[in-house]
C-alpha positions in Angstrom: 24.9 -8.9 5.0 27.6 -6.4 4.3 27.4 -3.3 2.0 30.4 -1.4 0.7 30.4 1.7 -1.5 33.4 3.3 -3.1 33.7 6.5 -5.1 36.8 6.7 -7.3 37.0 9.7 -9.5 34.0 9.6 -11.8 32.8 6.1 -10.9 30.7 4.7 -8.0 30.9 1.0 -7.2 28.8 -0.8 -4.6 28.9 -4.3 -3.3 26.3 -6.3 -1.3 27.5 -9.6 0.1 25.8 -12.2 2.2 26.7 -15.5 3.7 23.4 -17.1 2.8 22.7 -20.4 1.0 23.8 -19.0 -2.4 22.7 -20.5 -5.7 24.0 -21.7 -9.0 23.4 -18.9 -11.5 23.7 -21.4 -14.4 20.9 -23.4 -13.0 18.3 -20.6 -12.9 15.4 -21.3 -15.2 15.2 -19.2 -18.4 11.8 -17.8 -17.3 13.4 -16.3 -14.1 14.8 -13.0 -15.5 14.9 -10.9 -12.3 18.7 -10.7 -12.1 19.2 -10.3 -15.9 16.6 -7.7 -16.5 16.2 -5.9 -13.1 19.8 -5.7 -12.1 22.2 -6.3 -15.1 19.9 -4.8 -17.7 19.1 -1.7 -15.8 22.7 -1.0 -15.0 23.7 -1.5 -18.7 21.0 0.9 -19.8 22.6 3.6 -17.6 26.1 2.9 -18.9 27.1 0.8 -16.0 27.6 -2.8 -15.2 26.4 -5.4 -12.7 27.8 -8.8 -11.7 26.2 -11.4 -9.5 28.5 -14.0 -8.1 27.1 -16.9 -6.2 27.6 -20.6 -5.5 25.6 -23.1 -3.4 26.7 -22.9 0.2 28.9 -19.8 -0.5 26.6 -16.9 -0.3 26.1 -14.2 -2.9 27.8 -11.0 -4.0 26.2 -8.4 -6.2 28.4 -5.6 -7.5 27.2 -2.6 -9.5 29.3 0.2 -11.1 28.2 3.3 -12.8 29.5 6.8 -13.7 29.0 9.3 -10.9 26.5 12.1 -11.6 28.0 15.5 -11.3 26.5 18.0 -9.0 25.8 21.7 -9.9 29.1 22.7 -8.2 31.1 20.4 -10.5 29.6 21.5 -13.8 32.2 22.3 -16.5 
């Protein structure tokens, strides 16, 4: 597993990659909503985005991107 996080201006983007078995996202049963609700939906509710890229035998990559929260020292 590798993890990479990048802060660019007002955005934070994180990637988690593995070289595991992978899976076919199109073949996931409709009642299995963990990725859609827990990852993609949660990021969308916060104004961000999430992507899950995977293929059998190719591993999986999850990327998330969201606006960076401003600290008190950065308040306008």
